[in-house]
C-alpha positions as CSV (number, residue, x, y, z in Angstrom):
1,M,95.6,102.7,96.1
2,V,98.7,101.0,94.9
3,F,100.6,99.1,97.6
4,G,104.4,99.3,96.2
5,F,103.2,97.1,92.7
6,G,103.5,100.0,90.7
7,K,101.0,101.5,88.5
8,S,98.1,99.2,87.8
9,K,98.5,98.5,83.8
10,H,94.2,97.9,84.0
11,P,92.3,100.7,84.3
12,E,90.9,101.1,87.5
13,L,87.1,102.3,90.0
14,S,87.8,103.5,93.0
15,A,85.0,102.0,96.0
16,Q,82.6,105.2,95.5
17,E,82.5,105.1,91.4
18,L,81.5,101.5,91.8
19,D,79.3,101.7,94.5
20,A,77.3,104.7,92.4
21,M,77.8,102.1,89.3
22,L,76.2,99.3,90.9
23,R,73.1,101.8,92.1
24,E,72.3,102.6,88.2
25,G,72.6,99.2,88.0
26,A,75.3,99.8,85.5
27,A,77.8,97.6,86.8
28,V,78.1,93.5,87.6
29,V,80.7,92.7,90.1
30,V,83.3,89.4,89.3
31,D,85.1,88.5,93.5
32,V,87.7,86.8,92.0
33,R,88.8,85.3,95.7
34,E,88.7,82.5,96.9
35,V,85.0,80.4,97.9
36,D,86.3,80.7,101.9
37,E,87.3,84.8,101.4
38,F,83.9,85.6,99.6
39,A,82.0,83.3,102.2
40,A,83.4,85.6,104.7
41,G,81.4,88.6,103.2
42,H,81.4,90.5,99.6
43,I,80.3,93.1,98.0
44,P,76.2,93.0,97.8
45,G,75.2,91.6,94.1
46,A,78.5,90.3,93.9
47,I,79.6,86.8,91.9
48,N,81.8,85.0,92.9
49,M,84.8,83.4,90.5
50,P,88.0,82.3,92.3
51,L,90.9,83.2,90.0
52,S,92.3,79.6,91.3
53,T,90.2,78.0,88.5
54,F,89.4,81.1,86.9
55,Q,88.6,81.1,83.0
56,A,87.5,84.3,80.9
57,S,85.2,82.1,79.1
58,K,83.6,81.0,81.9
59,L,82.4,84.8,82.8
60,P,78.5,85.5,82.5
61,D,77.4,87.4,79.7
62,V,76.4,91.1,81.3
63,G,74.7,93.0,78.6
64,A,75.2,96.4,78.0
65,R,76.7,96.5,81.8
66,K,79.6,97.4,82.8
67,M,82.0,93.8,84.4
68,V,84.4,95.1,86.7
69,L,86.9,92.5,88.8
70,T,87.8,92.5,92.8
71,C,90.0,90.5,95.1
72,L,90.8,91.7,98.1
73,G,93.7,94.0,97.3
74,G,93.4,94.3,94.2
75,K,96.2,92.4,92.6
76,R,94.5,88.9,91.3
77,S,91.8,91.2,90.1
78,G,94.7,92.3,88.0
79,M,96.2,88.5,87.0
80,A,92.6,87.8,86.4
81,L,92.1,90.6,83.8
82,D,95.5,89.9,82.1
83,K,94.1,85.7,81.7
84,C,90.7,88.5,80.5
85,S,93.0,90.3,77.8
86,V,94.7,86.9,76.1
87,A,91.3,85.4,76.0
88,Q,90.4,89.1,74.3
89,A,87.7,89.1,77.1
90,A,85.8,93.1,77.1
91,V,87.2,93.0,80.4
92,D,89.7,95.0,81.4
93,T,88.5,97.2,84.8
94,H,88.9,95.9,88.7
95,L,88.4,98.3,92.1
96,A,91.5,100.0,92.8
97,G,92.4,98.3,96.1
98,G,89.8,95.5,96.2
99,F,87.3,94.2,98.5
100,G,89.6,96.4,101.6
101,A,88.9,99.8,99.9
102,W,85.4,98.5,99.9
103,Q,85.2,97.9,103.9
104,S,87.6,101.1,104.3
105,A,84.8,103.2,102.2
106,G,82.2,102.2,104.8
107,L,80.1,100.5,101.9
108,P,77.5,97.9,102.1
109,V,79.1,93.9,102.9
110,E,77.3,90.4,102.2
111,R,78.3,87.6,103.0
């Protein structure tokens, strides 16, 4: 769901699609929210790389798994993806609706 920002220019996964990929070990989540937001609750197993200090060159090597970025609602993960495209990182996907959508779907949260 996009809340009035127009269509995302980046590929998006739904919370359910991402959950299925995580269960299969096919995805790695990078959460670009700030440290305090991440500490308050995040997708289990997510890696925190705050947008304020985000560098595509510092993204972990996830092998054949798909890296999916997330934030609270999808705006900051889109901004991080813009930085990835400039750096030509092979990261192009984020969670539609961000962590808010994950929580709304009733999926597990790690604190």
